C-alpha positions in Angstrom: -1.1 47.4 -15.4 -2.3 44.7 -17.1 -5.0 42.9 -15.1 -4.1 39.3 -16.0 -0.4 39.4 -15.6 0.2 42.3 -13.2 3.2 43.6 -15.3 3.6 47.3 -16.4 6.9 47.4 -18.0 7.0 49.1 -21.4 9.1 47.9 -24.2 9.9 50.1 -27.1 10.5 49.0 -30.6 7.1 47.7 -31.7 6.2 47.3 -35.4 3.8 50.0 -35.6 6.1 52.6 -33.8 4.3 52.5 -30.4 5.5 51.0 -27.1 4.9 47.2 -26.9 4.1 46.2 -23.3 5.8 43.0 -21.8 2.4 41.2 -21.6 2.0 41.7 -25.3 5.2 40.2 -25.9 4.9 37.6 -23.5 1.0 36.8 -24.7 2.2 33.6 -27.1 4.1 32.1 -23.8 1.4 32.9 -21.5 -1.1 31.1 -23.7 1.3 28.0 -23.7 1.1 27.8 -19.8 -2.2 28.9 -19.1 -3.4 25.5 -18.9 -4.0 24.5 -15.1 -3.3 20.9 -15.9 0.3 21.6 -17.4 1.9 21.5 -14.1 0.2 18.6 -13.0 1.2 16.6 -16.0 4.7 17.6 -15.3 4.3 16.1 -11.6 2.7 13.0 -12.9 5.6 12.5 -15.4 8.2 13.1 -12.6 6.5 10.4 -10.4 6.4 7.9 -13.3 10.1 8.5 -14.3 11.3 8.4 -10.5 9.4 5.2 -9.9 10.8 3.4 -13.0 14.4 4.7 -12.5 14.2 3.7 -8.6 12.8 0.4 -9.5 15.3 -0.2 -11.9 18.3 0.6 -9.9 16.6 -1.5 -7.0 16.5 -4.6 -9.3 20.2 -4.1 -10.4 21.1 -4.1 -6.7 18.8 -7.5 -6.1 16.4 -5.5 -3.9 12.5 -5.5 -4.2 11.2 -2.8 -6.8 8.8 -1.2 -4.2 12.3 -0.4 -2.1 13.6 1.4 -5.1 10.3 3.5 -5.4 10.4 4.4 -1.8 13.9 5.4 -2.3 12.8 7.7 -5.5 10.1 9.4 -3.2 12.7 10.0 -0.4 15.0 11.8 -3.1 12.1 13.8 -4.4 11.5 14.9 -1.0 15.0 15.7 -0.1 15.2 17.9 -3.7 12.1 19.9 -2.6 13.7 20.2 0.9 17.0 21.5 -0.5 15.9 23.4 -3.2 12.4 25.1 -2.6 12.0 26.2 -6.0 11.4 22.5 -7.1 7.8 21.7 -6.6 6.5 19.2 -4.2 4.8 16.3 -5.8 3.2 15.3 -2.6 1.3 18.5 -2.3 -0.5 17.7 -5.6 -4.4 16.8 -5.1 -4.1 15.3 -8.6 -1.1 13.0 -7.9 -2.9 12.1 -4.5 -5.6 10.8 -6.3 -4.0 9.0 -8.9 -1.9 7.2 -5.9 -4.9 6.4 -4.1 -6.2 5.1 -7.3 -3.4 3.1 -7.6 -3.6 1.3 -4.2 -7.0 0.5 -4.8 -6.3 -1.3 -7.8 -3.7 -2.9 -6.2 -5.5 -4.3 -3.4 -8.2 -5.4 -5.9 -5.6 -7.2 -8.0 -4.0 -8.8 -4.7 -7.6 -10.1 -4.0 -7.7 -11.7 -7.5 -4.9 -13.9 -6.9 -6.8 -15.5 -4.1 -10.2 -17.1 -3.6 -12.0 -17.8 -0.4 -11.6 -21.8 -0.9 -8.1 -21.2 -1.5 -8.1 -19.6 2.0 -9.9 -22.5 3.4 -7.7 -25.2 2.0 -4.4 -23.6 3.4 -5.7 -25.1 6.5 -4.7 -24.8 10.1 -1.1 -24.3 9.6 -1.6 -21.1 7.9 -4.1 -19.8 10.3 -1.7 -20.5 13.3 1.1 -18.6 11.3 -1.2 -15.8 10.3 -2.4 -15.3 13.9 1.1 -15.5 15.3 2.4 -13.3 12.6 -0.2 -10.7 13.5 -0.1 -10.9 17.5 3.7 -11.5 18.1 4.9 -8.5 15.8 2.1 -6.3 17.3 3.0 -6.9 20.6 6.6 -6.4 19.7 6.1 -3.1 18.2 3.8 -1.9 21.3 6.8 -2.8 23.5 9.3 -1.0 21.4 7.2 2.2 20.8 6.7 2.1 24.8 10.2 2.0 25.3 11.5 4.3 22.9 8.9 7.3 22.6 8.8 9.7 25.5 6.6 9.5 28.5 3.2 10.8 27.9 2.8 9.6 24.3 -0.6 8.8 23.7 -1.1 5.0 23.9 -3.2 5.1 20.2 0.3 6.1 18.9 2.1 3.0 20.3 -0.9 1.0 19.4 -0.7 2.1 15.7 3.1 1.4 15.5 2.3 -2.2 16.6 -0.4 -2.4 13.9 2.0 -1.4 11.2 4.3 -4.3 12.1 1.4 -6.9 11.8 1.2 -6.6 7.9 2.7 -9.2 5.4 3.2 -8.5 1.8 1.8 -11.2 -0.5 3.4 -10.2 -3.8 7.0 -9.9 -2.8 7.4 -13.5 -1.1 5.1 -14.9 -3.6 7.6 -13.4 -6.5 10.5 -14.8 -4.6 8.8 -18.3 -4.5 8.2 -18.0 -7.9 11.7 -17.3 -8.9 13.1 -20.0 -6.7 10.6 -22.4 -8.0 9.2 -23.0 -4.5 5.6 -21.9 -4.9 4.3 -25.3 -4.8 5.9 -26.7 -1.9 4.0 -27.1 1.4 5.8 -24.2 2.8 5.2 -22.0 -0.1 1.5 -22.6 0.1 1.4 -22.0 3.9 3.5 -18.8 3.3 0.7 -17.5 0.7 -2.2 -18.8 2.4 -1.1 -17.2 5.8 -0.2 -14.0 4.2 -3.5 -13.6 2.6 -5.2 -14.4 6.1 -2.8 -12.1 7.4 -3.9 -9.4 5.3 -7.6 -9.7 6.3 -6.4 -9.8 10.1 -4.2 -6.9 9.6 -6.9 -4.7 8.0 -9.4 -5.7 10.7 -6.5 -4.5 13.3 -6.2 -1.3 11.1 -9.9 -0.9 11.5 -9.9 -1.2 15.1 -7.1 1.0 15.8 -8.3 3.8 13.5 -11.6 3.6 15.4 -9.8 3.9 18.7 -7.9 7.2 17.3 -11.2 8.4 15.9 -13.2 8.5 19.3 -10.5 8.8 22.0 -10.4 12.2 23.3 -7.0 11.7 25.1 -5.6 8.5 23.4 -5.8 6.5 26.6 -9.2 5.8 27.3 -10.4 2.8 25.1 -13.8 3.3 23.8 -14.9 -0.7 23.9 -18.6 0.1 22.9 -17.7 2.0 20.0 -14.9 -0.5 19.1 -17.1 -3.3 19.0 -19.5 -1.6 16.9 -16.7 -0.7 14.5 -15.4 -3.9 14.4 -18.9 -5.6 14.1 -19.4 -3.6 11.1 -16.3 -4.4 9.7 -16.9 -8.2 10.2 -20.3 -7.8 9.1 -19.4 -6.3 5.7 -16.9 -8.7 5.1 -19.3 -11.7 5.9 -21.9 -10.2 3.4 -19.1 -9.9 0.6 -17.8 -13.3 1.2 -21.2 -15.0 1.3 -24.1 -12.9 -0.3 -21.8 -11.3 -2.6 -19.9 -14.3 -3.7 -23.5 -15.9 -4.7 -24.7 -12.9 -6.4 -21.5 -12.2 -8.6 -22.2 -15.1 -11.0 -25.4 -13.8 -11.7 -24.2 -10.2 -12.4 -21.7 -11.2 -14.8 -23.8 -13.9 -16.4 -26.0 -11.0 -17.0 -23.4 -8.7 -18.4 -22.6 -11.2 -20.8 -25.9 -10.5 -22.8 -24.5 -7.0 -23.4 -23.4 -6.6 -27.3 -20.9 -4.0 -26.6 -17.1 -4.9 -26.7 -14.5 -4.8 -23.9 -17.0 -4.9 -20.9 -15.0 -7.0 -18.7 -12.6 -4.6 -17.3 -15.0 -1.6 -16.8 -17.6 -4.0 -15.0 -14.7 -5.6 -12.9 -13.6 -2.2 -11.9 -17.0 -0.7 -11.3 -17.8 -3.7 -9.3 -14.5 -3.1 -7.1 -15.0 0.6 -6.8 -18.7 -0.1 -5.7 -17.6 -2.5 -2.8 -14.8 -0.1 -2.0 -17.4 2.6 -1.5 -19.9 0.1 0.4 -16.9 -0.7 2.7 -16.2 2.9 3.3 -20.1 3.3 4.5 -19.4 0.4 6.9 -16.3 2.2 8.2 -13.6 0.3 6.6 -10.8 1.8 4.5 -11.7 1.6 0.8 -8.9 -0.8 0.2 -10.6 -3.4 2.2 -13.7 -3.4 -0.1 -11.5 -3.5 -3.2 -9.7 -6.5 -1.8 -13.0 -8.3 -0.9 -14.3 -7.7 -4.3 -11.1 -9.0 -5.8 -11.3 -12.2 -3.6 -15.1 -13.1 -4.4 -14.5 -12.8 -8.2 -13.5 -16.2 -8.8 -12.4 -17.6 -12.1 -15.5 -19.6 -12.7 -17.8 -16.4 -12.1 -16.3 -14.9 -15.1 -15.0 -17.4 -17.5 -17.7 -16.7 -20.2 -16.5 -13.0 -20.4 -12.9 -13.9 -20.3 -13.5 -16.5 -23.0 -15.3 -14.1 -25.0 -12.6 -11.2 -24.7 -9.6 -13.8 -25.0 -8.1 -12.1 -22.0 -8.4 -12.8 -18.2 -9.6 -9.9 -15.7 -6.3 -10.3 -14.0 -4.4 -9.8 -17.4 -6.7 -6.6 -18.0 -6.2 -5.1 -14.7 -2.5 -5.8 -14.7 -1.3 -3.0 -16.9 -3.3 -0.5 -14.5 -1.5 -1.8 -11.7 1.9 -1.5 -12.8 1.1 1.8 -14.1 -0.7 3.7 -11.1 0.5 1.6 -7.8 4.0 3.0 -8.2 2.9 6.4 -7.9 1.5 5.4 -4.4 5.1 4.3 -3.3 6.7 7.3 -4.8 4.1 9.5 -3.0 4.8 7.7 0.3 8.4 8.3 0.4 8.0 11.7 -0.8 5.5 12.5 2.1 8.6 11.6 4.4 10.3 14.8 5.9 14.0 13.9 5.0 15.2 15.7 8.0 13.1 13.8 10.2 14.6 10.3 9.0 17.9 11.8 10.1 16.7 12.7 13.2 18.3 10.2 16.2 14.6 9.6 17.2 13.6 8.4 13.5 16.9 6.4 13.2 16.5 4.8 16.7 13.0 3.8 15.9 13.6 2.6 12.5 16.3 0.1 13.8 14.3 -1.1 17.2 11.2 -1.7 14.8 12.9 -3.2 12.2 14.6 -6.0 14.3 11.5 -6.5 16.7 9.1 -6.9 13.4 11.5 -9.4 11.8 11.9 -11.5 14.8 8.2 -11.4 15.3 7.6 -12.8 11.9 10.1 -15.2 12.2 8.7 -16.4 15.5 5.5 -17.1 13.6 7.0 -19.6 11.5 7.8 -21.8 14.3 4.1 -22.5 14.8 3.4 -23.9 11.7 3.8 -27.7 12.8 6.0 -30.7 12.0 7.2 -31.3 8.5 7.6 -27.6 7.8 10.6 -25.5 7.6 10.0 -22.9 10.1 12.9 -20.5 8.9 11.3 -20.7 5.5 8.1 -19.7 6.5 9.2 -17.2 8.9 11.2 -15.4 6.1 8.4 -15.5 3.7 6.4 -13.7 6.4 9.0 -10.9 7.1 8.5 -8.4 4.1 5.8 -5.7 4.9 6.1 -3.8 1.3 2.7 -2.2 0.2 0.7 -3.4 3.0 2.6 -1.9 5.5 2.8 1.4 3.6 -0.9 1.5 3.4 -1.0 1.2 7.0 1.2 4.3 7.5 -0.9 6.3 4.7 -3.9 5.5 7.0 -2.0 6.3 10.1 -0.6 9.9 8.5 -4.2 10.9 7.5 -5.5 10.5 11.1 -5.7 13.3 14.1 -5.6 13.0 17.7 -6.5 16.0 19.6 -6.4 18.2 16.6 -2.8 17.0 15.8 -1.7 14.8 13.2 -1.3 10.9 15.0 2.1 10.1 13.8 4.6 12.9 14.1 7.1 13.3 11.0 9.9 11.6 13.0 7.7 8.6 14.0 6.2 8.5 10.5 9.8 8.4 9.1 11.2 5.8 11.5 8.0 3.8 10.8 8.6 4.0 6.9 12.4 3.1 7.4 11.3 0.0 9.6 9.1 -1.2 6.7 11.6 -0.6 3.9 14.3 -2.8 6.0 12.1 -5.5 6.5 11.0 -5.2 3.0 14.7 -5.6 2.0 15.7 -8.4 4.4 12.6 -10.5 4.0 13.4 -11.6 0.0 17.2 -11.8 1.0 16.6 -14.1 4.0 14.1 -16.3 1.9 16.6 -16.4 -0.7 19.3 -17.7 1.4 17.1 -20.3 3.4 15.9 -21.6 -0.3 19.3 -21.8 -1.6 20.5 -23.7 1.5 17.5 -26.1 1.1 18.2 -26.7 -2.4 22.0 -27.7 -1.3 20.9 -30.2 1.3 21.1 -33.8 0.0 18.0 -35.5 -0.6 17.0 -37.9 2.1 
């Protein structure tokens, strides 16, 4: 028996007259597949192809690309479930690493699209919409979870479900506004500004809820002291990043401009983002918060000299990486959902209830924007959850409560289903409102 392959099946007919063993015959083939990276490369190829096919199908159906990528992940999960011989892409540490890297890059890119002064200039309407867009959907999600989930479900689970509904996707609504030439309208500015503030508030809610889960023995007793410390660390990190970090960043990149080597803007920008992501994790925050803060404080004026020198903006350089890696995260999110769990009555019921409550909660937030603004337009612009809501689910799926996963497969499937429905409904509703607005006669 060969110690390497564990096969002892003799085969006659070798050239020298002796019996040739099967390992000798298969040695060239074994050499071809001996590389441990080979299987991982296949899985990554499958993820990329699935992401592009799903995104293309979604575009042809006039749906957000992220919905198609999620659907592609669900198809991969169902394929593995029906045919176990097909490997699970969600079980590979390498694909998990690339997916997490993709979401960190995505949040860095989202931060690059805004600046601290822009957040301030959106003013009171954006702040009111953002606050209402967090509090109302979260309260609705809590109520829906309390009504649907069985008696005895830990309060931390209800709280996390409510937290998942408070997110808003910047990219999806911004893309619809650009396509309809409405980004420069007062409503468009409020939507984008409120979505930016919403993300910060939502991430703080995520930190708070994760802190409750981490230290709650039963899920019912709220550790207010630990929670206050956790939120204090999070706010302290954000405050330092947005003040001291914003002050130091121009000096750092001015010093980097003295380097004689070429193409240093992208490595330096990514290094800065990953460093703040690491520092954010030390403060008890998710790494995506630090990456988002890094993009927020990297204002164009801070890196203009390097951008002029390399003839490309940092956003332009980061974009291909985001487009390449972030779809892996969405496909993996879909692939992690148990397809049989999604078909259960509990998951379907949770999906429909959370989708309706989440949509109504964001629409209600549009009515606090103030006079002179179209509340329906603002509300529908806040409906899509997209990548931010999926980040919340990914965080919840990694949390444990009493040595058991915080989110059961049915609950996780129900939340993801609700996020997909709101992600699809948001652009459709916003597009209809914008179409109706264009058809109205000018005053």
